N, C-alpha and C positions, 0 to 999 in steps of 0.2 A: 885519152884515156882513164877515166877512173881505177883507182885501187882494186872497186868491185867487180869490175869488168875486167881487169887484167886477170884477177885471182882462176873467175869462170873459165877464161881464155885456157891459164896452166893445167888445168882440171882435164880440157879437152882434148889427151893426145894421146897417141896408144901407150908412150913409155908410163904414163900415169895408168892409163887404166890396166896393165901390165901391171904392174907394181900394186894398186888396189885391191887386183885378183888375186897375187899372189898371199899379200897381207892376210886380204878375206880366209883364202885356203889352211893358212896356216893356223890364222883362231877355230874355225873349224872342224881341224883336227885338232887341234886343242881341249875341246870343247868334248870332243867325243871319246878321248882318252883318259879324260877326269872320268866323263861318263863309265867309260866300261872299266876303267882301275877300280872306281868305288864299286860299282857291281862284283867285280870280283872280291871285292872286302881286301882289298892291299892298299899298304900305305906307299908314298913318294916312295920311302926309301926300298921297298921290299920290292916294288917294280923294277926302279933302277938295279937294284941288283941280280936279277933275273934279264935285264937287256944290257948287262955288262956297263952301267953308264952312272953319274952322281944321282943323286935328289932333286939335287939343285937344275942340271939338267933336263930333270922331267918337269920341273913346277915351270921353267922358260918353257916345256913343249906345251904345257898344259894351258900357258899362257899367251899363247898363239905368237914368243918371240922365237922364231924357228924359222927356216923354211927348207924346202924338200932338199937340201944340198945336206943338212945338219946330218950327223949320225945318229942320235936317238932317235929322227925319224925315220930312217930309211929299218934301223934293227929292229924297231916295234913291228913291223912287218915279220919278222923271224923269233919272235920273242914263241915261246914255246905256247902250244895251245891251250892250256890247261889254265892258261892267266885268264 
């Protein structure tokens, strides 16, 4: 079996698809978060303060480097409605 054939086989698994879907959701949530934050005229630091987290956590969230299990992701849904 060639390396390219083996690589294709590795991507055709339920585990790969689940990981890909989670990564895609994180990326899309990051884009949405950034768009809404900018629309509200907030900096990452201002949003972080309102959410009770750090600006670096917001930066990771906006870059798609987070998952459903991370606290900032969950807290975002509880942020004050005026943001």
